[in-house]
C-alpha positions in Angstrom: -16.0 21.1 -31.1 -14.4 24.3 -29.8 -15.8 26.2 -26.8 -16.9 29.1 -29.0 -18.9 26.8 -31.2 -20.5 25.0 -28.2 -21.4 28.0 -26.1 -22.4 31.6 -26.4 -20.6 34.1 -24.2 -22.6 35.4 -21.3 -21.8 39.1 -21.7 -22.3 39.0 -25.5 -25.6 37.3 -24.9 -26.6 40.0 -22.5 -25.9 42.6 -25.1 -28.3 40.7 -27.4 -30.9 40.9 -24.8 -30.5 44.7 -24.4 -30.8 44.9 -28.2 -34.2 43.1 -28.0 -35.3 45.8 -25.5 -34.1 48.4 -28.0 -36.1 46.8 -30.7 -39.2 47.4 -28.6 -38.3 51.1 -28.7 -37.9 50.9 -32.5 -41.1 49.0 -33.1 -43.8 51.3 -34.6 -46.4 48.9 -33.2 -45.5 49.9 -29.6 -47.3 53.0 -28.3 -45.2 56.1 -28.6 -44.6 56.9 -24.9 -43.9 53.2 -24.2 -41.2 53.4 -26.8 -39.6 56.1 -24.8 -39.9 53.9 -21.7 -38.0 51.1 -23.5 -35.3 53.5 -24.5 -34.9 54.5 -20.9 -34.7 50.8 -19.9 -31.9 50.3 -22.4 -29.9 53.1 -20.7 -30.4 51.8 -17.2 -29.6 48.2 -18.3 -26.4 49.4 -19.9 -25.3 51.4 -16.9 -25.6 48.4 -14.6 -23.9 46.2 -17.1 -20.9 48.6 -17.3 -20.7 49.2 -13.5 -20.7 45.5 -12.7 -19.9 43.1 -15.6 -17.5 45.3 -17.6 -15.9 46.6 -14.4 -15.1 43.0 -13.3 -13.6 42.3 -16.7 -11.5 45.4 -16.6 -10.2 44.5 -13.2 -9.1 41.1 -14.4 -7.5 42.5 -17.5 -5.5 45.1 -15.5 -4.4 42.3 -13.1 -2.9 40.5 -16.1 -5.5 37.6 -16.1 -5.3 35.9 -19.5 -7.1 32.6 -18.9 -10.1 32.1 -21.2 -13.6 31.4 -19.9 -15.6 28.4 -21.0 -16.8 30.2 -24.0 -13.2 30.9 -25.2 -12.7 34.6 -24.3 -9.9 36.3 -22.4 -11.0 39.4 -20.3 -9.1 41.8 -22.6 -10.4 40.2 -25.8 -14.0 40.2 -24.5 -13.8 43.9 -23.4 -12.8 45.0 -26.9 -15.7 43.1 -28.5 -18.2 44.3 -25.9 -17.2 47.9 -26.3 -17.4 47.8 -30.1 -20.9 46.3 -29.9 -21.9 48.8 -27.2 -20.8 51.7 -29.3 -22.9 50.4 -32.2 -25.9 50.0 -29.9 -25.6 53.5 -28.5 -25.5 55.0 -32.0 -28.7 53.1 -32.8 -30.2 54.1 -29.4 -29.7 57.8 -30.2 -30.9 57.4 -33.8 -34.1 56.0 -32.3 -34.3 58.8 -29.7 -34.2 61.5 -32.5 -36.9 59.7 -34.4 -39.1 59.4 -31.4 -38.7 63.1 -30.6 -39.9 64.0 -34.1 -43.0 61.8 -33.6 -43.6 63.3 -30.2 -43.5 66.8 -31.6 -46.3 65.9 -34.0 -48.3 65.0 -30.9 -47.7 68.5 -29.5 -44.8 67.8 -27.1 -41.3 69.1 -27.9 -37.9 69.4 -26.3 -36.7 72.9 -27.2 -33.6 75.1 -27.0 -33.3 78.5 -25.4 -32.8 80.2 -28.7 -36.2 78.9 -30.0 -38.1 80.7 -27.2 -39.7 84.1 -27.4 -38.5 86.9 -25.1 -41.3 86.4 -22.6 -40.4 82.7 -22.3 -36.7 83.5 -22.0 -37.4 85.9 -19.2 -39.5 83.3 -17.4 -36.9 80.6 -17.6 -34.1 83.0 -16.6 -36.0 83.9 -13.5 -36.6 80.2 -12.8 -32.8 79.6 -13.2 -32.0 82.4 -10.8 -34.6 81.5 -8.2 -34.5 77.6 -8.3 -31.4 76.3 -10.1 -28.6 78.9 -9.4 -28.6 78.5 -5.5 -28.1 74.7 -5.9 -25.1 74.9 -8.3 -21.5 74.6 -7.1 -18.8 75.6 -9.6 -15.7 73.5 -9.0 -12.5 75.0 -10.4 -9.6 72.6 -11.3 -6.1 74.1 -10.7 -3.0 73.8 -8.5 -4.8 74.8 -5.3 -8.1 73.1 -6.0 -7.7 69.4 -7.0 -9.9 67.4 -9.3 -13.2 66.7 -7.5 -14.7 63.4 -6.7 -17.2 62.6 -9.5 -20.1 60.5 -8.5 -21.0 57.5 -10.7 -23.7 58.0 -13.3 -24.3 61.7 -12.3 -24.4 64.3 -15.0 -21.8 67.1 -15.1 -20.7 70.0 -17.2 -17.2 70.8 -18.2 -16.7 74.6 -18.5 -13.7 75.9 -20.4 -13.0 79.6 -19.6 -10.6 82.5 -20.5 -9.9 85.4 -18.2 -11.2 88.8 -19.3 -9.4 92.2 -18.8 -6.0 93.7 -19.6 -3.9 90.6 -20.1 -0.7 89.7 -22.0 -1.1 87.7 -25.2 0.2 84.6 -23.3 -2.4 84.9 -20.6 -5.2 85.5 -23.2 -4.5 82.1 -24.7 -4.5 80.4 -21.4 -7.7 78.4 -20.6 -9.2 77.4 -17.3 -11.4 74.4 -16.6 -14.2 74.0 -14.1 -16.8 71.4 -13.4 -20.5 71.9 -12.5 -22.7 69.1 -11.4 -26.2 69.1 -12.9 -28.3 68.7 -9.7 -30.1 65.4 -9.8 -32.4 66.6 -7.0 -34.1 68.8 -9.7 -36.3 67.5 -12.6 -34.2 66.9 -15.7 -36.8 68.6 -17.9 -38.2 72.1 -17.3 -41.6 73.0 -18.6 -41.5 76.1 -20.8 -44.3 78.6 -20.2 -46.8 78.2 -23.1 -47.2 80.5 -26.0 -50.5 82.3 -26.1 -53.3 80.3 -27.7 -51.1 77.3 -28.0 -51.9 73.8 -26.7 -48.5 72.5 -27.3 -46.1 71.6 -24.5 -42.5 72.6 -24.6 -39.7 71.4 -22.3 -36.1 72.3 -21.9 -33.4 70.0 -20.6 -32.0 71.2 -17.3 -28.4 71.0 -18.5 -29.2 73.2 -21.5 -30.8 75.9 -19.2 -27.7 75.8 -17.0 -25.4 76.0 -20.0 -27.3 79.1 -21.2 -26.7 80.9 -17.9 -23.3 79.4 -17.0 -21.6 82.9 -17.2 -23.4 83.9 -14.0 -21.2 81.4 -12.1 -17.9 82.7 -13.4 -17.7 86.5 -13.3 -14.6 88.0 -14.8 -14.2 85.0 -17.2 -15.4 84.4 -20.7 -17.0 81.0 -21.4 -15.3 79.2 -24.3 -17.2 75.9 -24.2 -19.7 74.0 -22.1 -20.2 70.3 -22.6 -21.9 67.5 -20.6 -20.2 64.3 -19.4 -20.7 61.5 -17.0 -18.6 58.7 -15.6 -19.6 55.2 -14.7 -17.7 53.6 -11.8 -17.1 50.1 -10.6 -20.2 49.5 -8.3 -19.6 45.9 -7.3 -19.0 45.4 -3.6 -15.9 43.5 -2.4 -16.8 42.0 1.0 -14.6 40.2 3.4 -17.5 38.4 4.9 -15.4 35.8 6.8 -13.3 38.4 8.5 -16.0 40.9 9.2 -17.0 41.2 12.8 -20.3 42.9 11.8 -21.6 42.3 8.3 -23.9 45.3 8.5 -21.1 47.7 9.3 -18.9 46.0 6.6 -21.5 46.6 3.9 -22.0 50.2 5.0 -18.2 50.8 4.6 -18.3 49.2 1.2 -21.2 51.5 0.1 -19.1 54.5 1.0 -16.2 53.0 -1.0 -18.5 52.5 -4.0 -18.5 56.2 -4.5 -14.8 56.0 -5.2 -14.9 52.9 -7.4 -12.5 52.9 -10.4 -13.9 54.6 -13.5 -15.2 52.1 -16.1 -16.7 54.3 -18.8 -16.6 57.9 -19.7 -19.4 59.4 -21.8 -18.9 62.9 -23.2 -21.1 65.2 -25.4 -20.1 65.3 -29.0 -17.8 68.2 -29.8 -16.3 68.5 -26.3 -13.4 71.0 -26.0 -10.1 69.2 -26.3 -8.8 70.8 -23.1 -11.7 69.5 -21.2 -11.4 66.0 -22.7 -7.7 65.8 -22.0 -8.4 66.8 -18.4 -11.1 64.1 -17.9 -9.1 61.4 -19.5 -5.9 62.2 -17.6 -7.7 62.5 -14.2 -10.0 59.5 -14.6 -7.3 57.4 -16.4 -9.8 56.3 -19.0 -8.5 54.2 -21.9 -9.7 54.5 -25.5 -12.1 51.5 -25.4 -13.9 52.9 -22.4 -14.7 56.3 -23.9 -17.9 57.2 -25.8 -18.7 60.4 -27.6 -22.5 60.9 -27.6 -24.5 62.8 -30.2 -27.4 63.8 -28.0 -28.2 64.3 -24.3 -26.3 62.0 -22.0 -28.2 59.5 -19.9 -31.6 58.8 -21.5 -32.8 57.3 -18.3 -34.6 60.6 -17.7 -37.1 59.6 -20.4 -39.0 57.3 -18.1 -40.0 59.9 -15.6 -40.5 62.5 -18.3 -43.1 60.6 -20.4 -44.8 59.2 -17.3 -45.7 62.7 -16.1 -47.1 64.0 -19.5 -50.8 64.8 -18.9 -53.6 63.7 -21.1 -51.6 61.4 -23.3 -53.0 58.0 -22.3 -53.8 57.3 -26.0 -50.0 57.0 -26.5 -49.6 54.4 -23.7 -50.6 50.8 -23.3 -54.2 50.5 -22.2 -54.4 50.5 -18.4 -54.6 47.1 -16.8 -55.8 46.7 -13.2 -54.7 43.5 -11.6 -57.7 41.5 -10.3 -58.1 40.0 -6.9 -57.9 36.2 -7.2 -61.3 34.7 -7.7 -60.6 32.0 -5.2 -61.1 34.5 -2.4 -64.1 36.3 -3.8 -66.6 34.7 -1.5 -64.5 34.6 1.6 -63.6 37.4 4.1 -60.4 35.6 5.2 -57.6 33.9 3.3 -56.4 31.2 5.7 -59.8 29.3 5.7 -59.5 29.0 1.9 -56.0 27.7 2.1 -57.1 25.0 4.6 -59.2 23.5 1.8 -57.0 24.0 -1.3 -53.9 25.4 -2.8 -54.1 28.7 -4.7 -51.9 29.8 -7.6 -51.2 33.5 -8.3 -50.0 35.0 -11.6 -48.8 38.6 -11.4 -49.3 41.2 -12.6 -52.6 39.9 -14.0 -53.7 39.0 -10.4 -53.1 41.5 -7.7 -50.2 41.3 -5.2 -52.6 42.7 -2.6 -53.6 39.2 -1.7 -50.0 38.6 -0.5 -50.2 41.7 1.6 -53.6 40.6 3.0 -52.1 37.2 3.8 -49.4 38.8 6.0 -51.8 41.4 7.5 -54.3 38.7 8.4 -51.6 36.6 10.0 -50.3 39.6 11.9 -53.8 40.4 13.3 -54.9 36.8 14.0 -54.5 35.9 17.8 -54.1 32.2 16.9 -51.0 32.9 14.7 -47.9 32.1 16.8 -45.1 32.9 14.3 -44.4 34.5 10.9 -41.2 33.8 9.1 -40.2 35.5 5.8 -37.4 36.3 3.4 -36.9 39.8 2.0 -34.6 40.5 -1.0 -35.9 43.6 -2.7 -38.7 45.5 -1.0 -40.7 48.6 -2.2 -40.3 52.0 -0.6 -43.4 52.0 1.5 -43.9 48.3 2.0 -47.1 47.2 3.6 -45.4 43.9 4.4 -42.7 45.5 6.5 -45.3 47.4 8.4 -47.4 44.3 9.0 -44.3 42.3 10.2 -43.4 45.1 12.6 -47.0 45.2 13.9 -47.0 41.4 14.4 -43.8 41.5 16.5 -45.1 44.4 18.6 -48.2 42.3 19.4 -46.0 39.5 20.8 -45.8 37.1 17.8 -42.5 35.4 16.9 -41.5 37.2 13.8 -38.3 36.2 11.9 -37.1 38.0 8.8 -34.2 37.1 6.7 -33.2 40.4 5.1 -30.6 40.1 2.3 -28.5 43.2 2.8 -26.2 42.2 -0.1 -28.9 42.7 -2.8 -27.0 44.8 -5.4 -28.0 48.5 -5.4 -30.6 47.9 -2.7 -28.1 47.5 0.1 -28.8 50.8 1.8 -32.6 50.4 1.6 -32.5 46.9 3.0 -30.3 48.0 5.9 -32.9 50.6 6.7 -35.7 48.0 6.7 -33.7 45.7 8.8 -33.1 48.3 11.5 -36.8 49.3 11.4 -37.8 45.6 11.9 -35.3 45.1 14.7 -36.7 48.1 16.6 -40.2 46.6 16.4 -39.0 43.4 18.0 -38.5 41.2 14.9 -35.6 38.7 14.9 -33.6 39.8 11.9 -31.0 37.7 10.1 -28.8 39.6 7.6 -28.3 36.8 5.2 -25.6 34.2 5.4 -21.8 34.5 5.1 -20.7 33.8 1.6 -24.2 33.4 0.3 -27.1 35.6 -0.8 -30.5 34.6 0.3 -32.6 34.8 -2.9 -35.4 32.3 -2.0 -38.9 33.9 -1.8 -40.9 32.2 1.0 -43.2 33.1 3.9 -44.2 30.7 6.6 -47.2 31.3 9.0 -47.6 29.0 12.0 -51.2 29.0 13.4 -52.7 27.1 16.4 -55.8 25.3 15.3 -57.8 23.0 17.6 -55.2 20.7 19.2 -52.5 21.0 16.6 -50.5 23.5 14.6 -51.0 24.2 10.9 -48.4 25.8 8.6 -49.4 28.1 5.8 -46.8 28.8 3.1 -46.4 31.3 0.3 -43.6 30.5 -2.3 -42.9 32.8 -5.1 -40.7 33.3 -8.1 -40.4 37.1 -7.5 -39.6 39.5 -4.8 -42.1 40.7 -2.1 -42.4 44.0 -3.8 -45.8 45.6 -4.5 -44.3 47.9 -7.2 -42.5 45.3 -9.3 -45.4 43.0 -9.0 -47.2 45.4 -11.3 -44.4 45.3 -13.8 -43.0 41.8 -13.7 -44.6 38.5 -14.6 -44.2 36.2 -11.6 -46.0 33.2 -10.1 -46.8 32.5 -6.4 -48.2 29.5 -4.6 -50.3 29.5 -1.4 -50.4 26.1 0.3 -51.0 24.4 3.6 -49.5 21.1 2.3 -47.9 19.4 5.3 -44.7 18.4 3.5 -44.2 21.9 2.2 -44.9 23.3 5.6 -42.3 20.9 7.2 -39.7 21.8 4.6 -40.4 25.5 5.1 -39.8 25.2 8.9 -36.5 23.3 8.2 -35.4 25.9 5.7 -35.8 28.8 8.2 -34.0 26.8 10.9 -31.1 26.3 8.5 -31.0 30.0 7.7 -31.2 31.3 11.2 -29.5 28.5 13.2 -26.9 25.8 13.0 -29.1 23.0 11.6 -27.4 20.5 9.4 -28.7 20.2 5.8 -32.2 18.7 5.8 -33.5 15.7 4.0 -36.2 17.6 2.0 -39.6 16.1 1.4 -40.6 18.5 -1.3 -38.1 21.3 -1.7 -34.8 21.4 -3.6 -32.5 24.1 -2.0 -29.3 25.7 -3.3 -26.4 25.8 -2.8 -26.3 22.1 -2.0 -29.4 20.4 -3.3 -30.9 22.3 -6.2 -28.5 21.4 -8.9 -28.4 17.7 -8.1 -32.2 17.7 -8.1 -32.3 19.3 -11.6 -29.7 16.8 -12.8 -31.8 14.0 -11.4 -34.9 15.2 -13.2 -33.0 15.6 -16.5 -31.4 12.1 -16.1 -34.9 10.6 -15.6 -36.1 12.2 -18.8 -33.0 10.8 -20.6 -33.9 7.4 -19.3 -37.5 7.8 -20.6 -36.2 8.8 -24.0 -33.9 5.9 -24.3 -36.7 3.6 -23.2 -39.0 4.9 -25.9 -41.3 6.7 -23.5 -42.4 10.4 -23.7 -39.6 12.7 -22.6 -40.1 16.4 -22.6 -38.6 19.3 -20.6 -40.0 22.9 -20.6 -38.1 25.4 -18.5 -38.8 29.1 -18.1 -36.2 31.4 -16.5 -34.4 34.7 -16.8 -30.9 33.4 -17.6 -29.1 30.2 -18.4 -25.3 30.4 -18.2 -24.0 27.5 -16.0 -21.7 25.3 -18.1 -22.5 22.0 -16.4 -26.3 22.6 -16.7 -25.9 23.4 -20.4 -23.8 20.2 -20.9 -26.5 18.2 -19.2 -29.2 19.7 -21.5 -26.9 18.8 -24.5 -26.7 15.3 -23.2 -30.5 15.1 -22.9 -31.0 16.5 -26.4 -28.6 13.8 -27.8 -30.6 11.1 -26.0 -33.8 12.3 -27.8 -35.4 14.5 -25.0 -37.5 17.3 -26.4 -36.4 20.5 -24.7 -38.1 23.9 -24.9 -36.6 26.8 -23.1 -38.1 30.2 -22.5 -35.1 32.3 -21.5 -35.7 36.1 -21.3 -32.1 37.3 -21.0 -28.7 35.6 -21.1 -28.5 32.2 -22.7 -25.1 30.6 -23.2 -26.6 27.4 -24.8 -26.5 27.1 -28.6 -29.7 25.4 -29.8 -30.1 23.6 -33.1 -26.5 22.5 -33.5 -26.4 19.2 -35.4 -25.4 16.3 -33.2 -25.3 18.5 -30.1 -28.6 20.4 -29.5 -30.9 19.3 -32.4 -33.8 18.8 -30.0 -33.5 22.1 -28.1 -35.5 25.2 -28.9 -34.9 28.6 -27.1 -37.2 31.6 -27.2 -37.1 35.0 -25.5 -40.1 37.2 -24.9 -39.7 40.9 -24.4 -42.9 42.8 -24.1 -44.9 45.2 -21.9 -44.0 43.4 -18.7 -40.6 42.0 -17.6 -40.8 38.2 -17.9 -39.5 37.1 -14.5 -41.2 33.7 -13.5 -39.1 30.6 -13.1 -41.1 27.5 -14.0 -40.0 23.9 -14.8 -42.1 21.1 -16.3 -40.8 17.6 -16.8 -42.9 15.0 -18.6 -42.2 12.2 -16.0 -42.9 9.5 -18.5 -46.2 11.0 -19.6 -47.3 12.7 -16.3 -46.3 16.4 -16.0 -44.4 17.4 -12.9 -44.3 21.2 -12.4 -42.0 23.2 -10.1 -41.7 26.9 -9.2 -38.3 28.4 -8.3 -36.5 31.5 -7.3 -33.4 30.4 -9.2 -32.1 31.0 -12.7 -29.7 28.4 -14.1 -26.6 30.5 -13.5 -23.6 29.5 -11.5 -24.3 32.2 -8.8 -27.8 30.9 -8.3 -26.9 27.2 -8.1 -23.8 27.5 -6.0 -23.6 30.9 -4.2 -27.1 31.6 -3.1 -29.9 30.2 -1.0 -32.5 29.3 -3.7 -35.6 27.3 -3.5 -37.5 25.1 -5.9 -41.0 23.9 -4.9 -43.2 21.3 -6.5 -46.9 22.1 -7.3 -48.8 19.1 -6.1 -52.4 20.1 -7.1 -53.1 18.6 -10.6 -55.4 21.5 -11.5 -52.7 24.1 -10.7 -50.1 22.1 -12.7 -52.5 22.3 -15.6 -52.8 26.1 -15.2 -49.0 26.4 -15.2 -48.8 24.3 -18.3 -51.2 26.6 -20.0 -48.9 29.5 -19.1 -45.9 27.8 -20.5 -47.8 26.8 -23.7 -48.9 30.4 -24.2 -45.3 31.5 -24.0 -44.1 28.8 -26.4 -46.8 29.7 -28.9 -46.2 33.5 -28.8 -45.7 34.6 -32.4 -45.8 38.4 -31.8 -43.2 39.2 -29.2 -41.2 36.0 -29.1 -37.7 35.8 -30.7 -36.0 32.5 -31.3 -32.3 32.0 -30.6 -30.4 30.8 -33.6 -27.3 28.6 -33.4 -25.2 31.6 -34.4 -26.2 33.4 -31.2 -28.5 35.9 -32.9 -32.3 36.1 -32.4 -35.0 36.2 -35.0 -38.6 37.0 -34.6 -40.9 34.0 -34.6 -42.9 33.9 -37.8 -46.6 34.5 -37.5 -48.4 31.4 -38.9 -52.1 31.4 -38.4 -53.7 33.7 -35.9 -51.3 36.1 -34.0 -50.8 35.1 -30.4 -49.3 37.6 -27.9 -48.8 35.7 -24.7 -48.8 38.7 -22.3 -52.1 39.9 -23.8 -53.6 36.4 -23.7 -52.6 36.1 -20.0 -54.7 39.2 -19.2 -57.7 37.0 -20.0 -57.5 35.1 -16.8 -60.4 32.6 -17.4 -58.5 31.5 -20.5 -55.4 30.2 -18.8 -57.0 29.3 -15.5 -59.5 27.0 -17.2 -58.1 23.5 -17.0 -59.6 22.7 -20.4 -58.0 25.8 -22.1 -54.9 24.1 -23.3 -53.3 25.9 -26.2 -52.0 23.4 -28.7 
């Protein structure tokens, strides 16, 4: 069997995922303003994909790299296919955008043009331009004395084609001049138009259109021939010499400055752009044909998220508000730690509040009997309560250790700022490990109790981020189990010191031990299947792309193990191929929240074993990151997690099933509709041990 028939290419699979996001924007059953939100997510997803994945492929192609990957593609061949599919997706994206605008206009909200305004409105917006916008603008001429300016990645610009006015020769009259004006991102992309009298409708104008209308004020003595928008996406991946860097922090700061000058990857221009402007951009940016997109509509639909989120009095066009509840296990207790001395507690966000994690750290920071707090931070919210609590704990004399991953893509600058703030407060800060990213999500609290020490641990599948905990589905475990506590201590010793790899009692830790542990569990199920015993694997993750993991799952399928995979995004495994993956089913759920939890269940010969993990089954997670997989020992909590997995597997509203062709089809509704994310909002349902959905 050829590679192409055995595996699905990772990047093509990612495009299929982004198409599923686009389908949510196209779905008439999704509330209107939420459809705009999904359209915005499609844009931000595509921007990151271009600046990282496509940028890497372009670099390989330009370097003459012609070797095929394990799915059978060369970099050049894959780029061509990706760009064709991207162009089709963008056309579909803007078709959806125009349809949504028509529906929004029926609800009394419109994006308008300057010509559609009455004289009073035009005067008001002209005054707004002169007072607020004009002072911020900087026209940048491009000629022999003024070189082509540095264009920032993913920023919006206008090309302005001009002709000089006055007594000129015929030759001079034909000569054109080009200038570039950046649309200031510091200002709102949409400008509210003063309302018409006795009208309740809201009208907005795009910032670039208002600038375009008054662009002549920037170029006195010249006549404007054409004004069109464009944006460039640059290679944003960091290239670090970690081994040779004397100071990793300084090395990353240098790379962040270099990122601004990354090679152009993609050029988007407004449809109908003047040929002189287009030639200038393509020549200066050295953009090839397959990296060029002409867009019929406003560039960068990422602005839609902020636009629709600020519309007043339109809650009927949004999902019903859902307030996360504080976990019931702590309802009758003032403090968290006493509860954890008696039992483990499972959290399921966003249905249960992330505040309990904040309270856990705050309680530890203020408890005089707590001696040490150790924590990993990968992506943190802007005004993080956790960071403030850690700083407070250090200032009070506690031993506070924080492993801050400053190589977290696109959060590098923010994490550097947090690291310095924590250091100033007296925390011991470790900036990740050379050659590895620290992606594990774990907190350890060491407390003196009676004549001994007790360790309290929180392990999660998602980041310690209050904001994303309202938008992502993630699972967290609170425990004081001695084996987990001992392993947590050993893990932090490895990350901060020179400890040799630990013989783990409970954890499996990448980059050395996680993959062998997963293989061990799969091999055990293979043995059960061959011995005629129950053999069943259920795994939930964001991405599956590691070839050897896929091959091991194929082996298990051929041995008769039933395998059910819930993979939100990239999946390089082909299910349902006769003789290869007959026993494997793969679904993806795209809905209101971003499915982010990583959960593994293995039948264990009839007795379910359940694990939480920070890791997807990708090569980078299994071999180039510090990742963590932790068992759930409490039988009642294992039953709860099995309920969560079964809800996902039985979703017949928002689940799509991966076909052997690499495409996805919606799961057919048989019987009552079941939408897993809405079912999960009914906490007693899935937290009841008896509530097993068949």
